[in-house]
Kinemage of the C-alpha trace (Angstrom):
@kinemage 1
@onewidth
@group {chain A} dominant
@subgroup {mainchain}
@vectorlist {calphas} color= white
{ca unk a 1} P 232.501 231.410 33.916
{ca unk a 2} L 233.335 229.390 30.856
{ca unk a 3} L 231.553 231.915 28.647
{ca unk a 4} L 232.289 235.308 30.226
{ca unk a 5} L 230.690 237.518 27.494
{ca unk a 6} L 227.510 235.486 27.477
{ca unk a 7} L 227.446 235.410 31.322
{ca unk a 8} L 227.846 239.191 31.452
{ca unk a 9} L 224.876 239.700 29.044
{ca unk a 10} L 222.794 237.187 31.014
{ca unk a 11} L 223.567 238.968 34.280
{ca unk a 12} L 222.680 242.388 32.817
{ca unk a 13} L 219.552 241.370 30.854
{ca unk a 14} L 217.998 238.524 32.785
{ca unk a 15} L 219.774 237.094 35.828
{ca unk a 16} L 217.241 234.303 36.043
{ca unk a 17} L 217.938 230.611 36.479
{ca unk a 18} L 215.388 227.919 35.610
{ca unk a 19} L 215.978 224.424 36.812
{ca unk a 20} L 214.456 221.623 34.698
{ca unk a 21} L 214.739 217.863 34.804
{ca unk a 22} L 215.119 214.925 32.488
{ca unk a 23} L 214.261 211.281 33.104
{ca unk a 24} L 217.757 209.838 33.065
{ca unk a 25} L 221.403 210.227 32.112
{ca unk a 26} L 220.718 209.096 28.539
{ca unk a 27} L 218.204 211.930 28.075
{ca unk a 28} L 220.629 214.434 29.568
{ca unk a 29} L 223.391 213.297 27.219
{ca unk a 30} L 221.029 213.591 24.239
{ca unk a 31} L 219.960 217.079 25.340
{ca unk a 32} L 223.606 218.200 25.629
{ca unk a 33} L 224.486 216.772 22.197
{ca unk a 34} L 221.523 218.403 20.608
{ca unk a 35} L 222.376 221.770 22.207
{ca unk a 36} L 225.887 221.563 20.826
{ca unk a 37} L 224.626 220.652 17.356
{ca unk a 38} L 222.376 223.699 17.430
{ca unk a 39} L 225.170 225.974 18.582
{ca unk a 40} L 223.600 226.842 21.915
{ca unk a 41} L 225.978 228.307 24.484
{ca unk a 42} L 226.365 225.942 27.389
{ca unk a 43} L 228.479 224.139 29.906
{ca unk a 44} L 228.357 220.582 31.282
{ca unk a 45} L 229.152 219.303 34.736
{ca unk a 46} L 230.604 215.976 35.644
{ca unk a 47} L 231.020 214.429 39.095
{ca unk a 48} L 234.448 213.009 39.861
{ca unk a 49} L 233.145 210.955 42.730
{ca unk a 50} L 230.797 209.021 40.454
{ca unk a 51} L 233.177 208.173 37.617
{ca unk a 52} L 233.001 211.586 36.010
{ca unk a 53} L 229.424 210.987 34.848
{ca unk a 54} L 227.480 213.913 33.418
{ca unk a 55} L 225.116 215.262 36.135
{ca unk a 56} L 223.997 218.657 34.844
{ca unk a 57} L 224.150 221.101 31.985
{ca unk a 58} L 223.626 224.851 31.814
{ca unk a 59} L 222.306 226.386 28.620
{ca unk a 60} L 221.869 230.045 27.667
{ca unk a 61} L 219.808 231.960 25.148
{ca unk a 62} L 216.601 231.711 23.126
{ca unk a 63} L 217.740 228.488 21.491
{ca unk a 64} L 217.995 226.900 24.916
{ca unk a 65} L 214.416 227.958 25.769
{ca unk a 66} L 213.142 226.358 22.556
{ca unk a 67} L 215.148 223.169 23.019
{ca unk a 68} L 213.980 222.754 26.647
{ca unk a 69} L 210.403 223.871 26.160
{ca unk a 70} L 208.779 220.578 27.015
{ca unk a 71} L 210.916 219.680 30.064
{ca unk a 72} L 209.286 219.743 33.496
{ca unk a 73} L 210.477 222.032 36.313
{ca unk a 74} L 212.852 220.292 38.638
{ca unk a 75} L 211.272 218.579 41.702
{ca unk a 76} L 207.747 218.830 40.233
């Protein structure tokens, strides 16, 4: 709940989660950096048991949909 106002709007208006995948850590880092440059609301997740490496991001809003448009569904 890093972004409570955005989360509240998401829960009220959508309440959907879409899981997508990238090829590797480098692509995930690039996606995160691009989302931040574009001002997209998001959070990142790091795993302490694997040297605090980035393992996932969560993005919210129309900008996120546009940025992630070409990514495949996870596990496809």
